[in-house]
C-alpha positions as CSV (number, residue, x, y, z in Angstrom):
1,M,183.0,-92.2,-128.1
2,A,183.8,-88.5,-128.6
3,T,181.3,-85.9,-127.4
4,P,180.3,-83.1,-129.7
5,S,182.5,-80.6,-127.9
6,E,185.5,-82.9,-128.4
7,T,184.9,-83.5,-132.1
8,A,186.6,-81.1,-134.6
9,L,184.3,-79.6,-137.2
10,E,185.6,-78.9,-140.7
11,H,184.1,-77.0,-143.6
12,S,184.9,-77.2,-147.3
13,E,186.9,-74.2,-148.5
14,T,185.3,-74.4,-151.9
15,L,181.7,-74.9,-150.9
16,W,181.4,-72.8,-147.8
17,F,179.8,-69.4,-148.4
18,S,179.6,-66.8,-145.6
19,S,177.5,-64.1,-147.1
20,D,174.1,-63.9,-145.3
21,V,174.4,-67.4,-144.0
22,I,175.2,-68.5,-140.5
23,V,175.9,-71.9,-139.0
24,L,173.9,-73.1,-136.1
25,R,175.1,-76.0,-134.0
26,A,172.8,-78.4,-132.1
27,G,174.7,-81.2,-130.5
28,S,176.9,-82.8,-133.2
29,R,174.8,-81.4,-136.1
30,I,175.5,-78.1,-137.8
31,F,173.0,-76.3,-140.0
32,R,173.6,-73.5,-142.6
33,V,170.7,-71.0,-142.3
34,F,169.9,-67.9,-144.2
35,V,170.0,-64.9,-141.9
36,A,167.0,-63.3,-143.7
37,I,164.8,-66.2,-142.7
38,L,165.8,-66.1,-139.1
39,K,165.2,-62.3,-139.0
40,E,161.8,-62.7,-140.6
41,K,160.6,-65.4,-138.3
42,S,162.2,-64.3,-135.0
43,S,162.4,-60.9,-133.3
44,V,165.3,-62.3,-131.2
45,F,167.4,-63.1,-134.2
46,A,166.4,-59.8,-135.9
47,D,167.7,-57.9,-132.9
48,M,170.9,-60.0,-132.9
49,F,171.7,-59.3,-136.5
50,A,170.7,-55.6,-136.4
51,C,174.3,-54.5,-135.8
52,G,175.6,-56.0,-139.1
53,D,179.0,-56.7,-137.7
54,C,178.1,-60.1,-136.3
55,L,178.0,-61.6,-139.9
56,R,181.5,-60.4,-140.6
57,R,183.2,-62.2,-137.7
58,S,185.2,-65.3,-138.6
């Protein structure tokens, strides 16, 4: 059985939107989460996203 690090992840080109959403991975599950919610609920995430450039990396 493949471990999560060995499993290739794919996203849909037509249904994957990057603006103000990040992907968090926990094991083999991935979650699309709104940055605004993370910033509102966590000072750690608020500091991480303060630069603005981190959302533009691909």
